[in-house]
C-alpha positions in Angstrom: -45.0 158.1 -0.5 -43.8 155.9 -3.4 -43.9 157.7 -6.7 -43.5 154.6 -8.8 -46.2 153.9 -11.3 -45.6 150.2 -11.8 -45.1 147.2 -9.5 -41.5 146.2 -9.1 -40.5 142.5 -9.4 -37.4 141.3 -7.7 -34.8 139.7 -10.1 -31.1 138.9 -10.1 -29.9 139.1 -13.6 -26.7 140.5 -15.1 -26.7 143.6 -17.2 -24.3 145.9 -19.1 -24.9 149.6 -19.2 -23.4 151.8 -21.9 -23.6 155.5 -21.2 -24.4 157.7 -24.2 -21.7 160.2 -25.1 -19.1 159.2 -22.4 -18.4 155.6 -23.5 -18.5 154.4 -19.9 -19.5 150.8 -19.6 -20.9 149.6 -16.3 -21.4 145.9 -15.4 -24.0 145.2 -12.8 -26.8 143.2 -11.4 -30.5 144.2 -11.9 -32.2 143.7 -8.6 -35.7 144.7 -9.5 -37.6 145.5 -12.7 -41.0 146.9 -13.7 -42.7 148.0 -16.9 -41.3 151.5 -16.3 -37.8 150.9 -15.1 -35.2 149.0 -13.0 -32.6 149.3 -10.4 -29.0 148.3 -11.4 -26.7 147.5 -8.5 -23.2 148.4 -9.7 -19.9 149.7 -8.3 -19.9 152.7 -10.6 -22.6 155.1 -11.7 -23.3 158.2 -13.8 -25.2 161.3 -12.9 -29.0 161.5 -13.0 -30.4 162.6 -16.4 -27.7 160.6 -18.3 -29.0 158.6 -21.2 -27.8 155.0 -21.5 -28.4 151.6 -23.2 -28.8 148.5 -21.1 -28.2 144.9 -22.3 -30.3 142.8 -19.9 -29.2 139.2 -19.7 -32.4 137.1 -19.9 -31.8 133.5 -18.8 -32.7 131.1 -21.6 -33.2 133.9 -24.1 -31.4 136.6 -26.0 -30.3 139.7 -24.2 -32.7 142.6 -24.2 -31.4 146.0 -25.3 -33.2 148.8 -23.7 -32.9 152.6 -23.8 -32.9 154.2 -20.3 -32.4 157.4 -18.4 -30.7 157.5 -15.0 -33.3 158.9 -12.6 -31.5 158.4 -9.3 -28.2 157.3 -7.9 -27.6 155.5 -4.6 -24.0 155.2 -3.3 -24.3 154.0 0.2 -22.4 150.9 1.4 -25.5 148.8 1.4 -27.0 149.7 -2.0 -24.8 151.3 -4.6 -26.3 151.6 -8.0 -28.7 153.5 -10.3 -32.5 153.8 -10.7 -33.2 153.6 -14.5 -36.4 154.6 -16.4 -37.2 153.2 -19.8 -37.4 156.2 -22.1 -39.1 154.9 -25.2 -41.1 151.9 -26.3 -38.8 149.5 -28.1 -39.1 146.5 -30.2 -38.3 144.5 -27.1 -41.3 145.8 -25.1 -43.1 142.5 -25.4 -40.0 140.5 -24.5 -39.5 142.7 -21.4 -43.1 142.2 -20.4 -42.8 138.4 -20.8 -39.6 138.4 -18.8 -41.2 140.4 -16.0 -44.3 138.1 -15.9 -42.0 135.0 -15.8 -40.0 136.4 -13.0 -43.1 137.4 -11.0 -44.7 133.9 -11.5 -41.5 132.2 -10.3 -41.5 134.3 -7.2 -37.8 135.3 -7.5 
């Protein structure tokens, strides 16, 4: 049974994840996003429960900076990366919602 509370929209946008406290920076590709979180495909990851900040590269707009928590890590050959949950409403919430709606409408 799927525990997600929001519909995921497939996307392919670049992102940079900065992990709080450790200084680790992870470059990756967001493969899906919803109003509650996203999956960042990346060659590196940090442990679940870690706090991080994501800069999501929005085509044709400024990058969105989002606060997230790592909720799961996948490290199989086919799908390495992190499931991230948005941890607090931010000033970019409307911009994120607009981005999701545009991606969903375009069928990407």
